[in-house]
C-alpha positions in Angstrom: -104.8 92.6 113.0 -104.7 90.0 115.8 -102.3 87.8 113.8 -99.9 90.7 113.4 -99.8 91.4 117.1 -99.3 87.7 117.9 -96.4 87.5 115.4 -94.7 90.5 116.9 -95.2 89.1 120.4 -93.9 85.7 119.3 -90.9 87.4 117.8 -90.1 89.3 121.0 -90.4 86.1 123.1 -88.3 84.1 120.7 -85.6 86.8 120.5 -85.5 87.0 124.3 -85.1 83.3 124.8 -82.5 82.9 122.0 -80.6 86.0 123.4 -80.5 84.5 126.8 -79.1 81.2 125.7 -76.6 82.7 123.3 -75.3 85.2 125.9 -75.1 82.4 128.6 -73.0 80.3 126.2 -70.7 83.2 125.4 -70.2 84.1 129.1 -69.3 80.5 130.2 -66.9 80.3 127.3 -65.3 83.6 128.3 -65.1 82.6 132.0 -63.4 79.3 131.1 -60.8 81.2 129.0 -60.3 84.1 131.4 -61.1 82.9 135.0 -61.9 85.8 137.3 -59.4 84.6 139.9 -56.1 82.8 139.6 -53.5 81.2 141.8 -51.5 84.4 142.2 -54.5 86.3 143.4 -55.3 83.6 146.0 -51.7 83.7 147.2 -51.9 87.5 147.5 -55.2 87.3 149.4 -53.9 84.7 151.8 -50.7 86.7 152.4 -52.7 89.8 153.0 -54.5 87.9 155.8 -51.2 87.2 157.5 -50.7 83.6 156.4 -48.3 82.0 154.0 -50.2 79.6 151.8 -48.8 76.2 150.7 -49.4 74.9 147.2 -51.9 72.4 148.6 -54.0 75.2 150.1 -53.9 77.2 146.8 -54.9 74.1 144.9 -57.8 73.5 147.3 -59.0 77.1 146.9 -58.8 76.8 143.1 -60.9 73.6 143.1 -63.5 75.3 145.3 -63.6 78.3 142.9 -63.9 76.1 139.8 -66.7 74.0 141.4 -69.0 77.0 141.5 -68.3 78.2 137.9 
């Protein structure tokens, strides 16, 4: 009886841990393939704020974004 409960509990814990690592791996792979923001979006945002961005500024923003991914 006690062994059965421990096996079920161990199964839930193992499933949760494996699910977490597998989903984290899949999400990082997806975000590298499809970044949430690209250069065109940065240009549009900066133009919307009333400034015309240079390529250097766009590259700096892209590096900042990739640093936190």
